[in-house]
N, C-alpha and C positions, 0 to 999 in steps of 0.2 A: 561409498558414502562414509563419512566420518561418524564415529560414535558420539551421540549427543552428550554422553557423560564425560567425554574428553574435550568438550568445547572450551575455548579460552574464556577466562572471566570477563565480565563486562568492564568497559572502561569506566573510570571514575565519573560520577555524576556532577551536575553543576554545583551542588552544595559542597560536596567533598573537595572539588577543585578550588572553590572559593575559600574554604577553610584552610586548605594546604597553602594557598597563595597569600593568606593574611594571618600569619602566626601570632603577630602582636595583638591583633584584635581578639583572637582566641584566648591568648593569655590574660588579657584584660577581663574577658567574660568569666574565665575560670576564677580569677582572683576575686571578682565581685561576688560570685556565687558562693565561694568557699570562705572568704575572709571578711569582705566589706559588709555583706548582708548580716552575718552573725554579730559583727561589731555594732552595727546600727541597732540590732535587736537588743544587745546589752545596754546600750545607751537609753533606749526606750524603757526597758524594764527598770533601769536605775532611776529614771525620772518618775516612773509610775508607782513604785513601791513606797510604802510609808517610810518616814525617816528612821523609825526604830529598826527597820530591816534593811536600811540602805547599805550598799556595799562600801567597804572601807576604801580610802584612796589608794592604799598600796595594792589592794586587790584589783581595782580598776586599772592601775598602772601596769601590774603584772600581766593582766589579761591582754591589754593593748600591746605589750611587748611580745607576748606569745603570738598574737595575731600578726604582728609585723614580721617576726621570724618566719612564720608559716607563709606569709606573702612572698618573702624573698626566696624561700625554697621552691614555691610554685613557679616563680619566674625563672629559676635555675634548673627546673626539672628536665629540660631537653639537653642541657650541656652537662649537668651533674646529677643524673637521675638517682644514682645510689645514695649520694649525700642527702638529696631531697627526701628519699624514702625513709632513711634512718632518722633524720631530724623530725620529720612529720610523725613518724611512728612514736618517737619519744614524746612529742607534744601531746599526742592523742591520749596518753595514759596518765597525764598530769591530773591533779585534783580539779574539779570544777570550780570556777569557770575558766581556768587556764587551759583546759583541754580543748576549748573551742578553737584554739590556734591550729590544731592538727586533727580535729575530729573528722572533718570531711576531706581535708587536704591529704591525709594519709592514703585514702583510696585513689585519689588522682595521681599521687606520687608513685604508688605501686603500679598503676596502669602505665604511666610514663616510663617506669623502669623496665617493664617488659617490652615496650615498643622501641625504646632508644638504647637499650643495653643488651648484653649477652645473656644467654640463659643462665649461666653460672652466677653472674652478678645479680640477676633477678631473684633467684632463689636465696641468695645471700641477703638481699634486702628484705625479702619476705621473712626469713628466719630472724633477722634483727628486729623487725616490727613485732613479730610474735613473741620473741624473747622479752621485749619491753613490756608486753602485757603480763607475762609470767612474773617478771620482777615487780611490776606494779601490784599484781595480785598479792604477792608476798608482803609487800610493804603495807598494803591495805589491811591485810589480816593482822599484822603486828600492831598497827595503829588501833584497830578495833579491840584487840585484847588489852592494850595498855590503857586506852582512854574509855573503853567500854561503850564505844559508839558502833553503829552499824556501818560497815565498810562501804556499802553501796551508796549511803547518803553523802559520803565525802569523795569517793573515787569513781563513782558512776559505774560504767561497764568495764572498767579496768580490772575489777575483781573477778571477771569471767573470762579467763584466757582462751578456753576452748571455743566459745562462740566468736570471739574476736579473730582467732586464727582461721575459722571457717569463713568469716566475712572478708578477711584479708586475702583469702585464697581466690575469691571471685575476680577482683580486679587484676590480680597477678596472672591468673590463667588467661583472662581476656587480653591483657597486654602482650603476653607471650604469643598468643595466637595471631594477633594483628601484626606484631613485630616480625615474627617468623615469616608470615605471608609477604610482608613488604620486602624483607630481605631476599626471599626466594624470587619474587618478581624482579627485584633489582638485579639479582644474579642472572636471571633469564635475559633481561634486557641487555646487560653487559655482554653476555655470551653471544646474543644475536648481533650486537655491534662488532664483536671480534670476528664472528663468522663473515659478516658483510665486508669488513676490512680485509680479511684473508681472501675472500672471493675477488675483491677488486685488485688485490696484489697478484693473485694468480692470473687474472685477466690481463694485467699489465705485463706480466712475465710472458704470457702466451703471445701477446702482441709483439713484444720484443723478439721472441724466438721466431715468429713468423716473418718479421722484418729482416732478421738476420738470414733466414732461409731464402727469402726473395732476393736479398742483396747477393747472396752466393750464386743463385741461379742467374741473376742479371749479369754478374761478373763473368760467369762461365760462358753465357751466350754471347754477350757483346765482345768480350776479349777474344774468344776463339774466332768468332765470325769476322770481326773487323780485321784481325791479324791475317787470316787467310785471304780475305778480299783485298787487303792492301798489298800483300805479297803477290797475288795473282795479277792485280792491276799493274803493279810496277813491272812485272815480267812481261805482260802483254804490251805495255807502253814501250819497253826496251826493244821488243821484237818488232813493233810497228815502226820505230825509228830506224831499225836496221833493214826495213823493207820486207820483213817476214811477219805479216800479221798473224795473230793466233786467235781465231774465233772460239776455239775450244776453251781457252783460258777465260775468255769473257763469259762464255756460257756457264762455266763453273762458278764464276763470280756471281752471276745472276741466280744460279741455283742455291748457292750458299746464302745469299741475301734472302731469298724466298723462304728457305728452311729456318733461318734465324728469325725472320718476321713471324712465321707460324709459331715458333717456340715463345716468342715475346708475347704474342696475343694470348696464347694459352696461359702463360704465367700471369699476365695482367688480368686475366679473367677472374682470378681469386679476389681481386680488389673491387669487383663490381658488387652491386647490391644483390641479395639473394633472389630477387624477382627477375633479374636479367638472366638470360640463357647464356651459360658459359660455353665457349668454343672448346671442344674437347679434341685432344690429339694424343697419340700414344707417347709415353716417355721413352727416351733412348734406353736401350737395354743391352743384354749380352750379344744379341745378333748384330748390333750396330757398331761393335768394336772394329770389325773389318772395314766397314764403310768409313769409319773415322780415320783409320790408317790410310785408306785409299785417298781420302780427301787431302790429307797432308802430303801424300806422294805427288798428287797433282799440283800442290803448291810448291814443290821442289825439294821436299825433304826425303832422303832415302830411308824411309821407315820400314822396319821389318818387325812383324808382330809374331810372337811365339806364345802359344797357349798350351797349358797343361791341366789335365783334370776335366771333370764334367762341366757342362755349361751351367751358368748361374741362373737358377730358376726364380730366386727372390728378386722381384722387380726393383725394390728399393735398394738392395745391395748392388744389383747390376747397374742402376743409375749412378750410385756412388763410384763404382769402378770406372764407369764411362767418364764421369766428370774428372776423376783423378788423371786418367790417361789424357783427356782433352786438355787439361791445364798443363800437364807436363809437355805435350807436343807443342802447345801454343807458346810456352816459354822458350822451347828450343827454336821455333820459327822466329820468335821475336829477338832473342838474344844470341843465338848461334846459327844464323841463316846459312852459313857456309859449311855446316857440319857434314863430314863425309860419311858418318855412320850414326844411325839412330836406332837403338834396340829397345823394343817394348816387349814386355812379357806379362802374362797373367797366369798365376799358378793357383790352383784350387785343390785343397786336400788337407786332411788332418784337422778339420775344423777351422781352417783359416783360408783367407784369400790374400795373395801377395801380388802387388802391382808395381812394376818397375819401368821407368823411362830413363834411359841412359843415352848420352850423345857424346861424340868426340868433340874436340875443340873446333870452334867455328871460325868464321872470317875475322872476328874480333875476340879478344880474350873472354873466356867464360867466367862470369862472376855472379854474385848474388843478384837476383832480379832487381832492377831499379824500381823506384816508386814506393808505395806504402806496403807492398807485400800482402795485399788483401787476398790474392789467389791462394798462397800457401796457408794463410790463416783460415780461409774457408775450407781448404782441404783437411786441415787438422780438426776443424769443427765437424765436418762430415765423418771423418774417421772415428772421432770420439763417440758417435752414435752407435758404432759397432765395436766398442772397446778396443779400438785400434790406435795406431800412431803413424805419423808421417815424418820421414827424414828426407832432407834435401841438402846437398853440398857438392863441392867440387871433388873430382876424382884425381887420382895420381897422374893420369895422362893429360890433365888440363881440361877435361870435359865436365859434365854435370850429371848427377844421378838423383833422381826422385824415386823414393821407395815408400810404399804404404802397405801396411799389414792390417787386415781387418779380421774380426772374428766372424765365422760362418756357422750359424746355428741351424742351417738346413739339414734335413735328414740325410740327403745324399752327399753332404759335404762334411758331416761330422766324422 
């Protein structure tokens, strides 16, 4: 069971989702609460106070200008949070009633700075707002000394920098907390998206590798079996035309077909759904090399198999050796059917396995196998799984040599 303290945070509620989905309405509400409402209050007070104490026109105009500047900064607080915090901080320490343009807006701007900017820039904005209170406090002190007035009557709370710094610290820390949490969650979401994308890419690569493996197996099964069956059928037909029917050859054709059909069913079983029962059959291994050579002898190739070293115990490595020899003999049967000598050898020792298939010149000139060459490509892919390599080319005598060297990590082969 998972620790309840490590549970994921709750998803945003309806109100929060609505607020995040309507930023302009939120900005309008903030501007109304911070700027329009104070402006309306000033107008009401100006109309209510006696004429002897009425505000001068320039004072009303200056206050309206400060309110307009504060409104613009609030609207820009998402895109220019540092500028908004600095300007609103400067407006907040002006003499009354000009300070109404930034008195409440500075708290909103400092909170927005922590949410939408970096930690360094947030503390820079906090320092600028606090420095403005210090400067205003000094100016208020000088004015009080020169004019003999009480500083608080003209500058309000600007003459108290320490309380202002403490009050500015609250929205700053709150904005940093909310902003860091949002950035952390965004990073987690982005990381989860990257992991999901990497998972899909790995799945696609795995599918591609499996398709390539199935294609190699299909090529080995179909190419080998059909080549042997065609050769035996042609030989049996020729003997039947000459009045010497060969039932053994046709039985070999049937046996080869049944064996290939069983391998095909086993291979295609991996494409079934997991609920279906797969037909299992043993993979060709080290003991089947002699059977493979004998099958090609029955097809008319003078195959001689030479083995050196201990038997290959690793099933996957033995299957690779089997497929390499199968491909080599199939190419000989297909492209050099009249070869007088076909030498195959399997050497195991010193941490490696070497497979060679060499043939003399056949009934027609030996050349590179026709077609797309998927057989050799498949062999190189198989050999690469064992840090090996495959070489194929014509010999000086006009024949063909296929040589593969594989790394053997078995204990008895190292």
